[in-house]
C-alpha positions as CSV (number, residue, x, y, z in Angstrom):
1,X,-36.2,-22.2,-2.7
2,X,-33.1,-24.2,-3.6
3,X,-29.9,-22.2,-3.1
4,X,-26.9,-23.1,-5.2
5,X,-23.3,-23.1,-4.0
6,X,-21.3,-19.8,-4.8
7,X,-18.2,-21.8,-6.0
8,X,-19.5,-24.6,-8.1
9,X,-23.3,-24.1,-8.7
10,X,-24.4,-27.3,-6.9
11,X,-27.5,-27.4,-4.7
12,X,-26.8,-26.3,-1.2
13,X,-28.6,-28.2,1.7
14,X,-28.9,-27.0,5.4
15,X,-29.3,-23.7,7.2
16,X,-31.0,-20.7,5.0
17,X,-27.7,-18.6,5.4
18,X,-25.3,-21.5,4.1
19,X,-23.3,-20.5,0.8
20,X,-21.2,-23.7,0.0
21,X,-22.2,-27.0,-0.7
22,X,-19.1,-28.4,0.9
23,X,-16.1,-27.3,3.1
24,X,-14.0,-28.1,-0.1
25,X,-16.0,-25.5,-1.9
26,X,-15.8,-23.0,0.8
27,X,-11.9,-23.6,1.0
28,X,-11.4,-23.3,-2.7
29,X,-13.3,-20.1,-2.8
30,X,-11.6,-18.6,0.2
31,X,-8.1,-19.6,-1.3
32,X,-8.7,-17.8,-4.5
33,X,-10.0,-14.4,-3.1
34,X,-7.2,-14.6,-0.5
35,X,-4.7,-14.9,-3.3
36,X,-6.0,-12.0,-5.4
37,X,-6.0,-9.7,-2.2
38,X,-2.5,-10.9,-1.2
39,X,-1.1,-10.1,-4.9
40,X,-2.8,-6.5,-4.7
41,X,-1.2,-5.8,-1.0
42,X,1.9,-7.2,-2.1
43,X,2.2,-4.8,-5.2
44,X,1.6,-1.7,-3.1
45,X,4.1,-3.0,-0.4
46,X,6.6,-3.4,-2.9
47,X,6.2,0.1,-4.4
48,X,6.2,1.3,-0.7
49,X,9.5,-0.3,0.1
50,X,10.9,1.0,-3.3
51,X,10.0,4.4,-2.4
52,X,11.7,4.2,1.1
53,X,15.0,2.6,-0.8
54,X,15.1,5.7,-3.0
55,X,14.7,8.1,0.0
56,X,17.2,6.3,2.1
57,X,19.9,6.3,-1.0
58,X,19.4,9.8,-1.4
59,X,19.7,10.8,2.0
60,X,22.6,8.9,3.1
61,X,23.2,9.5,6.7
62,X,21.7,12.9,6.8
63,X,18.5,13.8,8.8
64,X,17.3,16.5,6.5
65,X,17.9,17.2,2.6
66,X,16.4,19.2,-0.2
67,X,16.2,17.8,-3.5
68,X,14.7,18.7,-7.0
69,X,11.5,16.9,-7.8
70,X,13.2,15.8,-11.0
71,X,15.7,13.7,-9.0
72,X,13.1,11.7,-7.2
73,X,11.1,11.2,-10.4
74,X,13.9,10.0,-12.4
75,X,14.8,7.6,-9.7
76,X,11.1,6.3,-10.3
77,X,9.8,7.5,-6.8
78,X,6.1,7.1,-6.8
79,X,4.7,10.3,-5.0
80,X,1.1,8.8,-4.8
81,X,2.1,5.8,-2.8
82,X,2.9,6.8,1.0
83,X,2.0,5.1,4.3
84,X,0.6,8.2,5.8
85,X,0.8,12.0,6.4
86,X,1.1,14.6,9.1
87,X,-0.1,18.2,9.0
88,X,2.2,20.5,11.1
89,X,1.3,23.5,12.9
90,X,1.8,25.7,10.0
91,X,-0.6,23.7,8.0
92,X,2.0,21.9,5.7
93,X,1.5,18.4,4.8
94,X,4.2,15.9,5.2
95,X,3.8,12.5,3.4
96,X,5.3,9.5,5.2
97,X,7.1,6.6,3.6
98,X,7.7,4.5,6.8
99,X,10.5,6.1,8.5
100,X,11.1,9.2,6.2
101,X,8.9,12.0,5.4
102,X,8.9,14.3,2.5
103,X,7.1,17.8,1.7
104,X,6.9,19.6,-1.5
105,X,8.2,23.4,-1.0
106,X,7.4,24.2,-4.5
107,X,6.9,22.4,-7.9
108,X,10.5,22.1,-7.9
109,X,11.8,21.2,-4.6
110,X,11.1,18.4,-1.9
111,X,12.3,18.5,1.6
112,X,13.0,15.0,2.9
113,X,13.3,14.4,6.8
114,X,14.3,11.2,8.3
115,X,12.4,10.7,11.8
116,X,14.6,9.6,14.4
117,X,13.9,6.3,16.2
């Protein structure tokens, strides 16, 4: 059975689990895959940082504020992007964006809290 290099298609010689014909093909393959992954991660990271900047700008020096959801929507806050979540004792979910957390009171009101460091 003659295996082919997954990068260039040439014949691969050596161990049965070998996937590349040369180190050059292996490096090229991994570089291309890493570049795609880094691009996706950067896009998501940029959205998370943008969300944080929006919350930071709206909050100012406050530790806790309530906003109309429309204000966040107009500022292009992306509710589906967050760094984690926390469920309090009452069962309410806070969505985290780094050092900020937000919770929907209703369809119209959002509570935003800054975590103290």
